[in-house]
Each structure stands twice: as structure tokens, then as C-alpha cells.
Legacy VTK file of the C-alpha trace (Angstrom):
# vtk DataFile Version 3.0
C-alpha trace
ASCII
DATASET POLYDATA
POINTS 221 float
74.553 -28.031 57.454
75.761 -24.789 55.862
73.918 -21.484 55.534
73.164 -22.045 51.827
71.250 -25.191 52.565
69.322 -23.481 55.393
68.124 -20.627 53.055
66.847 -22.987 50.275
63.023 -22.878 49.797
61.363 -26.233 49.229
60.190 -26.796 45.632
56.758 -28.034 46.645
56.158 -24.784 48.515
56.952 -22.791 45.387
54.562 -25.010 43.407
51.812 -24.459 45.967
52.312 -20.694 45.908
52.249 -20.583 42.086
49.136 -22.741 42.008
47.448 -20.562 44.601
48.275 -17.405 42.635
46.945 -19.039 39.460
43.709 -20.014 41.211
43.230 -16.523 42.611
43.932 -14.987 39.186
41.484 -17.408 37.540
38.774 -16.536 40.065
39.086 -12.788 39.590
39.912 -12.701 35.888
37.713 -15.520 34.504
35.317 -17.075 36.999
33.901 -13.958 38.635
33.189 -12.122 35.315
31.630 -15.330 33.967
29.299 -15.587 36.971
28.297 -11.976 36.492
27.491 -12.543 32.798
26.087 -16.044 33.203
22.386 -14.947 33.283
22.894 -13.087 29.999
24.673 -16.063 28.433
21.853 -18.374 29.517
19.216 -15.986 28.150
21.058 -15.700 24.828
21.386 -19.482 24.674
17.692 -20.004 25.368
16.797 -17.443 22.671
19.098 -19.129 20.158
17.623 -22.547 20.924
14.092 -21.169 20.467
15.049 -19.500 17.163
16.675 -22.682 15.854
13.576 -24.664 16.817
11.402 -22.143 14.943
13.605 -22.349 11.831
13.513 -26.145 11.939
9.726 -26.002 12.150
9.591 -23.683 9.121
11.881 -25.994 7.166
9.816 -29.063 8.035
6.649 -27.314 6.870
8.163 -25.826 3.704
7.676 -28.970 1.619
4.140 -29.400 2.961
3.212 -25.800 2.108
4.771 -26.108 -1.360
2.825 -29.302 -2.004
-0.404 -27.647 -0.843
0.169 -24.682 -3.180
0.670 -26.996 -6.160
-2.441 -29.002 -5.241
-4.608 -25.904 -4.746
-3.389 -24.384 -8.010
-4.283 -27.573 -9.907
-7.717 -27.671 -8.249
-8.314 -24.000 -9.096
-7.406 -24.537 -12.739
-9.611 -27.637 -12.950
-12.618 -25.834 -11.477
-12.014 -22.796 -13.645
-12.101 -24.965 -16.753
-15.426 -26.497 -15.650
-17.078 -23.224 -14.651
-15.645 -20.906 -17.266
-18.124 -20.096 -20.047
-16.530 -18.750 -23.212
-17.720 -18.418 -26.809
-17.167 -22.142 -27.429
-19.240 -23.175 -24.408
-22.092 -20.682 -24.859
-24.209 -23.053 -27.002
-24.084 -25.700 -24.268
-24.937 -23.092 -21.639
-27.945 -21.854 -23.613
-29.015 -25.455 -24.213
-28.921 -26.074 -20.464
-31.102 -23.011 -19.887
-33.580 -24.040 -22.574
-33.945 -27.530 -21.146
-34.278 -26.299 -17.575
-36.921 -23.670 -18.329
-38.707 -25.751 -20.988
-38.249 -23.050 -23.639
-38.963 -23.628 -27.316
-36.614 -21.377 -29.250
-37.772 -19.911 -32.526
-34.326 -18.587 -33.493
-30.868 -18.517 -32.005
-27.641 -16.907 -33.213
-24.087 -16.822 -31.860
-21.359 -14.458 -32.931
-17.720 -15.509 -32.706
-15.620 -14.017 -29.950
-14.260 -10.512 -30.552
-11.453 -8.859 -28.596
-12.465 -5.947 -26.384
-11.656 -2.611 -28.050
-10.410 -1.078 -24.780
-7.613 -3.624 -24.511
-8.565 -4.860 -21.050
-6.705 -7.943 -19.805
-6.196 -10.082 -16.716
-3.143 -9.655 -14.504
-1.601 -12.558 -16.403
-2.173 -10.725 -19.694
-5.129 -12.691 -21.139
-7.308 -10.331 -23.237
-10.998 -9.656 -22.633
-13.284 -10.984 -25.373
-17.017 -10.831 -25.930
-19.581 -12.755 -27.959
-23.145 -11.688 -28.784
-26.034 -14.137 -28.452
-29.539 -13.522 -29.821
-32.531 -15.727 -29.031
-36.235 -15.555 -29.897
-38.982 -17.502 -28.148
-42.598 -17.285 -27.047
-43.914 -17.378 -23.501
-45.235 -15.449 -20.544
-43.607 -12.620 -18.620
-42.702 -15.148 -15.908
-40.717 -17.131 -18.444
-38.889 -13.971 -19.496
-37.955 -13.173 -15.894
-36.751 -16.744 -15.330
-34.644 -16.518 -18.490
-33.002 -13.288 -17.352
-32.440 -14.735 -13.896
-30.631 -17.707 -15.390
-28.416 -15.590 -17.618
-27.505 -13.063 -14.957
-27.438 -15.218 -11.812
-27.479 -18.970 -12.341
-25.187 -19.264 -15.333
-21.420 -19.408 -14.822
-21.026 -17.105 -17.807
-20.698 -13.335 -17.494
-23.681 -12.181 -19.539
-24.835 -8.601 -20.062
-28.316 -7.974 -21.471
-28.016 -5.549 -24.375
-31.631 -5.371 -25.529
-35.057 -6.924 -25.046
-38.029 -6.474 -27.343
-41.402 -8.097 -26.831
-44.633 -8.178 -28.788
-47.936 -9.539 -27.572
-49.384 -12.532 -29.391
-53.055 -13.054 -30.115
-52.809 -16.432 -28.412
-52.929 -17.006 -24.664
-51.314 -19.732 -22.630
-53.151 -22.877 -21.662
-52.505 -24.215 -18.193
-49.865 -26.938 -18.094
-48.340 -28.979 -15.296
-44.760 -30.014 -14.669
-43.135 -26.911 -16.147
-40.333 -25.212 -14.306
-42.070 -21.865 -14.816
-45.733 -21.935 -13.695
-48.247 -21.232 -16.471
-51.876 -20.380 -15.885
-54.658 -20.635 -18.389
-55.324 -17.256 -19.977
-51.876 -15.784 -19.243
-50.903 -13.372 -22.006
-48.378 -14.759 -24.447
-45.498 -12.740 -25.939
-42.751 -13.117 -28.467
-39.413 -12.151 -26.909
-36.259 -11.100 -28.698
-33.293 -11.021 -26.325
-29.795 -9.929 -27.217
-27.088 -10.600 -24.634
-23.325 -10.196 -24.662
-21.034 -12.765 -23.048
-17.755 -11.430 -21.647
-14.830 -13.751 -21.021
-11.036 -13.787 -20.934
-9.479 -15.646 -23.836
-6.993 -18.089 -22.297
-6.267 -19.759 -25.637
-4.015 -16.991 -26.884
-0.339 -16.948 -25.983
0.678 -14.004 -23.863
3.894 -12.741 -22.322
3.425 -12.829 -18.567
4.458 -9.721 -16.620
7.685 -10.095 -14.645
5.813 -9.856 -11.346
3.569 -12.791 -12.301
6.507 -14.885 -13.539
8.395 -14.225 -10.299
5.414 -15.243 -8.153
4.880 -18.453 -10.161
8.566 -19.356 -9.875
8.447 -18.763 -6.105
5.354 -20.957 -5.782
7.045 -23.735 -7.786
LINES 1 222
221 0 1 2 3 4 5 6 7 8 9 10 11 12 13 14 15 16 17 18 19 20 21 22 23 24 25 26 27 28 29 30 31 32 33 34 35 36 37 38 39 40 41 42 43 44 45 46 47 48 49 50 51 52 53 54 55 56 57 58 59 60 61 62 63 64 65 66 67 68 69 70 71 72 73 74 75 76 77 78 79 80 81 82 83 84 85 86 87 88 89 90 91 92 93 94 95 96 97 98 99 100 101 102 103 104 105 106 107 108 109 110 111 112 113 114 115 116 117 118 119 120 121 122 123 124 125 126 127 128 129 130 131 132 133 134 135 136 137 138 139 140 141 142 143 144 145 146 147 148 149 150 151 152 153 154 155 156 157 158 159 160 161 162 163 164 165 166 167 168 169 170 171 172 173 174 175 176 177 178 179 180 181 182 183 184 185 186 187 188 189 190 191 192 193 194 195 196 197 198 199 200 201 202 203 204 205 206 207 208 209 210 211 212 213 214 215 216 217 218 219 220
């Protein structure tokens, strides 16, 4: 055996040394810094998972919320049409009052709707209109108060009492039963002239919606 052969280092030993150096380098360069930052990585991961879960929940509810908005809007419009008293529906509203209070009208007059001179409108741009109504009937002061209560409180119309005139009749009431408004024998009887003004927004005219309203309707759709 010569000296050259005696000085040769086994290959497997070189491999082991290289592997050991690589492991040590990995521990200090990669593994140790990772262990130090692991809590932060785990916290960031947990936060991201929670945020993704929240976004998924929002997305799953988006269609439900959109459907609810459409349904509520349709219900609102339907109820508004039933409750809204305008110039066309005033005769029916007065007829309902007359039947409820057992009033016998002597005269009645309706004026067509007129646009408000101040140019007031809704947010959507529908103009404010008004219509004057004049009625004449006979009865007691209790009947007058019940009539005003209906117009100002019970009716779905927005009425404003412009004027009331009353003159006492020579006749007095005779006691009756079954009336909505109690009547006693001997109650003084009057002739009442009532002029009221109905205010309403005219939704039959075409209007140009403001940009803010159009944007909100498009978002809701």
C-alpha cells in the first residue's frame, strides 16, 4: 500500500460531513427563524381563515338580502297604492266618512288637483298637488267634531281644514238609536259648511329621478 492510498479520504465520510453541514445550515438559517416566527404565522393564518369565513357568510346572505329588499319594496308600493288618497280617490274617501258617520250631505264639491305653487316635491321628484273639497250638511256639534276627527286622524288622506262656517237651525234633533254619533232629543241642530284641502304627491306624472336616487335603486336591484 503506497502513501497516496493511505491519505485518501473515504467518499462516504465526505458525504456525511456535507450532509451534516447542510443540516446545521438548515437549522440555523431556516428552521430556527421559522420556529421564532411560527406564532405570528399561525395568528395570521387564523385571522385569514376567520376573514374568509366572514366573506363567505356575506356572499351567502347577499342573494337573501337582495330578495328581501325586492319583496319589501313591492309590499311598500302595494300598501302605498291602497292607503294613498289623491284627488281621484277623494270621492270614495268622503263616501266612506259619510256612511260611517251617517251624514246626509246637502252639497258636495271637488276641485281637480292643482300643482303646489312653491314647487315642493318628493326626493324622487314627484310634485306636491292639492285639491279642495267643500261639503255642507246638517247635524249637531258632536257630528261636526266626529267629521273633523275623521278627516284629520282616521282618513289616510292628508287633509287640511281651510274654513268652517255654521249656522243654527230652528229645528232640534230628535233622539235616535244606532247612529255612530250619539244624538239626544233637543240637541241644537246646525248647518255646517266645511272647506278642506287635500295634499298629495302626484305619482302619475313622469319625472327625472335625481342621480342619487337612481344610484340607490340600481344598487338595490
